[in-house]
C-alpha positions, 0 to 999 in steps of 0.5 A: 746620640744614643746609638753612638754611646752617648747618654743624655743627661737627666738634668739638662736634656741638651747635654749628652756625655759619653765616658770611657775609662777616664776619658770623657766626651760632652755634646751640648746642643742649642738650637743650631748650635752645639759645643763638643768637648772632653779629654777624649780627643779620639771620640771627639774626632769620631763624633765630628766625623759622624755628625759631618755625614749627617749635618751641615756643620762648621767646626769654629775651633776652640769655644770663645763665645756661646750665648753671651758667654766668653770663654777663656782657657788657661793652664789652670782651667777655664774662666767664663764671664759675660763682659759684653752681655753686661756692657750691652745691657748698661748700654740698653738701659742707658747705664754705661756711665753710671756710677758703680756701686760696692754691692748689688742690694742695700744692706737690710734691704726693706723690699716689699709690696706697698699699698697705693705706690706707682707701679713700674713697667711691668714688662721691662722689669720682667725682661731686666730680671730674666737678663739678670738671671741669665747673668748670675750663671757668671756673677753668682754674687748677685744671686741673692739681690736677683732672687729678691727682685724676682719675688716682685715680678707679678706687680713690680713698684718703682722701688723693686725697679730701684733695686734692679738699677742698683744691681746694674750699677754693681755690675758696671764696677764688675764687668771683668768678673766671672767664674773659674773652673779649675783643671780636674786630676780626675774628670770623672762624672759622678 
């Protein structure tokens, strides 16, 4: 990619960028999936042509779904959400029919380590926290609560697992929420 004028991102080694004046092309690679996007139609066409000659690939058109993230476009920008991911997680945990709650964590929560209390299933707890961390990409509203429960991954207790169930009940009521990225007039990268 570098030989074609792309620069590898310092913050994400799977992201390659090429900028010409106010035009930009982005290539994101994840295992055997890739996204090509930007506002430089000519460069994106050239990049696809180069890739088609070197590797077997299929152009699936406009991005709609990638790694559990749904992508919707409008004239105002791009909306990303993880509705299906949340619904699958609720089904997996048997909470698909749970009653939603208004907040992801209790106000003035008192989560801490206690002596002599029942431990939670550590492997399940860690798996759940990992899934919640991934969900916080499109649900920044759960970031604080997920940060709190992630502090107990080394020795989770039942009260900590109950906090995870509360986050899931909150997500039940927020399945359609996500993040919108409004269109920029100047797409320069800084």
